[in-house]
N, C-alpha and C positions, 0 to 999 in steps of 0.2 A: 170211588169215582169222584170226579169234580163236583163241587157243590152245585146242586141242581139249578139254583137261581144265579145266573150270570149278571153281575153288575154292569150297567152301561158305563163305558169309560169316558170320563171327563177330565182326565189328568192333563194338567198344563205341562207342556214340554214334551209330551209323548205323541207319537204318530197317531192320527185319527183314521177312521175307516176311509179307504180309497186312496190314501197317499201312495202306499207301495204299489197298489194296483195300477195307478197312473204311471208310475215309473216303469212297471213291468210292461205295460202296453207299448210304450215308446221303444223299449228294448226287445220287443217280442221277436223281431226278425233276426236278431243276433243270438237268440237262445238256442243252445244245442238240443237235439232230440232226447238226450239222456245225460244224466249227471249222477255220479256215485261218490259220496263222501263217507261211505260206511266203513272204510278201512280204519278210520280213527274213532269209530263209535265205541263206547265202553261195552264190556260184555253184557249179554242179556241178564237183567235182574229179575227179581221175584218179590212182589209186594205182598204176597200171601192173600189173605182175605180182607186186608185193609183197603180203605178208600183213599189211598195215598198216591194215586197215579200222577197227579199234577206235580207233586214233590219229586217223584222219580223222573218224570219227563223233563222238568226244568233244571233240577239240581244235579241228579245223577247223570242223565244222558246229555243234555244240552251243554251245561257247564263243563262236564267231563270231556266232551268232544274238543272244546277249545284248549283245555289243559293238555290233552294228548297232542293236538296240532302244534302247540307252542312249547312242547317238551318240558312241562313242569307237572306232568300227570302224577297225582298222589298215589303212593304205593307202587311206583314204577319199578323198583327193585324187589318188590315182594313176589312170592311165587305166582300170584295172579294179580293183575292190576285191580285197584280198588275203587277208583273214582271218588265221588263225594257222597256224603251221608244224607239220604232223603229225609230221614227223621229229624235232622237238624232244623229244617224249616217246618215240616209237618207237625212236630210236637208243639212248636210254638203257636201254630194256628189252631190245632185241634184241642190243646189243653185237656187231654184225656177223653175227648168226645170224638169218635171216629165218624165225623159227618162229611168228610171230604174237604177240599180246598179249591180255590180258583188259581188260575195262572198268575193273576195280578198279586195275590197274597204272597205266593212263593217268590215272585220276582222282586217284590218290594223288600223282602228280607235279604235276598242276594245283593240288592243295591245298597241297603243300609248296613248290613253286617257281613256279607259274604256267606260261605258255607264251609263246614268242617269236612275233612276227609273221613272216609270209612275206617281208615287205619287208626285215626285218632279218636273218633267218636265211639266211645265204648258202649253206648246204649243199644247199638245194633240197628236192624232194619225194621223192627216191629214195635218198638216201644214208643207210643205216641203220647205218653203221660209225662215221663221224666224230661225235664228241661235241660238245655245245654249248660254245662258248667262255665265258670268264669274262664278257665283255661281253654275250653273248647271254643268259646266265643272269640277269644284272642287269636286262636289258631285259624278261625274261619275268615278273619279279616284279609288274609292274603288272596282269597278267591272272590273278592268283590267284583261286581260288574259296574261299568260306567253308566249304562243306560239300557232300556229295553223298549221295544215297540209291540203293541198289541193292535191288530187290525181285524176288521170284520168286513172283508170285501165282497162277500156273497158270491155271485156267479163268476167274479174275477179271481176267485181263490186259486185256481190252477196256475194262472199266469203269475200271481204273487209268489207262489211256492217255487215255480220254475226260476223266477228272477232271483230269489234269495239263494237257492241252491247253486245256480249257475255262477253266482258271485262268491261261492265257497262259504256260505253261511247256512248251517242247518236251522231248522225251525221246529216249533212245537205246535201241534194242532189240537183243537177241541172238537170232538166228534160225538154224535149220538151212537149208542150201542144197540144195533139191531141183530137178529139171529145170524145174519150173514157174517158179521164181525166175529161173533162167538164161535162160529163153525169153521173158521179159517183153518186149513190143515196143510201139511207138507205137500200133499198132492194137489190141493186147491187153495193157494194162499191169497188169491185175488178176492177182495171184498167188494161186492157189487151193491147197487142201490136196493133198498128193501122193496118187497112186493106189496101190493095193495093189502091193507088190513093188518100189517105187522106193526107192533108197538115198540117204541124205544124203551130200553131198560135203564136209561139215564145217560149221562155224559161222561166222556173219558178223555184224558189228555195222553197224547202219544208223541214221540219225537220222530221227525222225518229226516232221513239222511240221503235219500236217492230217489230219482224219478226216471221213468221211461215213457214210451208212447201210450202205455196202458194206464198208468197211474203213478202214485207216489208210495214208496216203500217206507213203512214205519216199524220202529222197534218197540215192542210192547214190554210191559213189566210183569208178565205172568209166567216167567220161566221159559226154558227152551222147548217145553212140551207144547207150547202154543204155536199155531201156524207153522211156518217153515223155520224151525230152530229159533223160535221167538219172534220172527218177523212175519209181516203180512203186507200185501199191496192193496191200497185203497184205490178203486177205479176213479178215473177223472170225473165220471158222471156222479159218483157218490160224493166226491170232494166238493164239486161245484154246487151241488144241491143240498148237502147236509153239513159239511164242516162249517162251524160257526165262528171260530177264531184261529188266528195264526200269530204266534209270538216269536220274536228273535231278540238277540242280545248283543251288546258290545261289551266284552269282558275287559277287565284290567289284568295286566300281567306284572307281577312284582319284579323289579330290577334288583338283583342281589349281588353282593360283592364277596368274592372269595380270595383267599391268599394261600400260596404255597410257600411256607417258610423253610422248607427243607433244602438241602443242597446235595445233589447226587448226579453222577454222570448219566444215570438211567432215568432221571426225572427232568423232562423237558420244560417243566413249569417252575423250576427252582427259583425261589425268591421273586416270584411274579404274582400279580393280581389277575383275576378273571372276573369281569363284571358282565352279567348276562341275565336275561329273562328266561333262558332255556337251561334251567339248572340240571336237567338230565344229561346235557352235553358234558357238564362238569363231572357228574356221576360216572359217565362212560370213560372219562379220561383215566389214563394210567397214573397220572400225577397225584400228588398228595394235597389237593386243595381243601381248605377248611373254610366254612362259612364265617363271614365277618359281620355283615349287616344287610338289611333291606333298605335301599335308598328311597324308594317310593315305587310308583307303578306306572307302567306304560299302557297306552290304549292298544287293544289288539286290532283295531280297525281304524282307518283314517277318519278324522272328524275335522270340521272347520277350525283353523288355527293350529293345526298339528303338522309335524314333519316326520318322515321315517328316520329311524335310527338303525344302524347296521352293526352287526358283530363282525370283527375282522381279526386277522392273525398275520403277524410278521415273524418270519424265521430269522434269527440272528446267529451266525456262526462265531463261536468263541475261538480264542487263540489256541486252545488245546484240541481243536477239531470238532468238539461237540457243538450242539446248537440249542438255543433257547427259543421257545414259542412265546411271543409277546401277544397276548390277547387284548384287544382294545375296541373302543366304540368310535363310530364315525358317522357324520351326517352325509358323507359321500357314498353313493351306491357302488363306487369302484374301490372303496376302502383306501383311497389315496395311493393306488397302485399295488397294494398288497392283496392277500387272499381274503375274499368275501366268504364268511362262514354262513350267514343267513340274516334276513331282516329280524330285528329284535322286537319291533313294535313302533308305536307312534308317541311322540311327546309334544307338549305344547311349545310353541315358538316364543311365547310371552306369558307373563303372569295372567291368571284368570280371576275374574271377579265373582264367578258363580261356584267355583270349586277350589278347595285348598291345594296349593302347589308348593314345590320346593325346587329351587334352581340347582342344576348339577353342572360340574366342571370336569373337563378332561385334564388329567394331571400326568406328570412325567418325572421320573427320577432314575438315576443310575445306581445300580447295586451289583457288587461282585463282578464288575467288568461288562455288564450288559444293561440294556434299558428295560424299564417297566412302566407301562401305562396303567393308570387306574382312574376311577371316577370318585369324586367327592362332592359333598354339599358345602364344603368350605371353599370360599373364593380364593383363599391362599393355599389351597391344596395341602393342608396339614404340614406346611413348611417346605414343600417341594415346588416344582415349576408348574404354574398354571398355563396350559396351552390355549384353552378357549372355553367358553360357555357352550354347553350342548343344547340347553333348553330347560324346560320345566316338567317335572314329574307330578302326577296326581298323588296326593297323600291322604 
């Protein structure tokens, strides 16, 4: 379970109690009666007998949801999606002592280091003694978050949760564990407020992905035998009177460059680049793209001083009747008249004094009778044509 003593938050630069609640109140009239983001939630996990629930809620569930949404989910091509390794953060906090952890401790590691994937983190889900290796720490950096908020809005908790989920941002909650939570079942997944005289068994962190008029649905980390296939619904009365914290994150999405150096009439990506934050789109392609480099990171949500970046595709017919797909990035939501694939994320419109950045440029060259757009950190586009500066990535 979460460490029993919750530290009062005095972090400069993070949201304090009531901020989100105030925003939620002003938007209350526009909030839908129900929201369901659970289709992108990682599979139900199992922490066993460890007190690692905060690490599961923050790293495995919350961070994994954004990776699934933005299509760079770790282990995407594995037999079962893997998400991120909760022991990456918990082992660093526990140092061999299974005393639990706070949301803040886990979020601080995600912000400073990122988190490794379960496919790469060989220590598994139960080893809270062994520390991440140098290679695992390097691999974790691609999953850093830009920022996080922890709020304690008290009786405004319901509106805060609804506001976040309605904006397509799942949250993590800290709640006390009463018998009603423990006894949640497939036939009765609703967790109501405790009756008089019941004692809390400690605090627990859970990830919340959907709500309705009765309450908010949470995904627990005690296997599919708990509640309704691993899920339970916390009644709004319980949430408003007993939930003590809510956390949300703004992730970073690595922008990665790929190149297809082959040439085949069956390969629509022949001799072209593909630069995207949605690397699973590249994995799904029939073409032979190979990873070249990570240019930096996009923000997954809009922030002051940022602009949206879009992934685009232009089809070019060759003289032999075949065609090439030229994947490129644009600041135009209409992709300059070509096919819009999806929003990639948000990048800074100028250099930042508070975070390290790198400027990126859209480049163009002609190869084998067709055009190829790519992105570079070199203002001279590696000897080819520089079309424009796109903005600045987080590094």
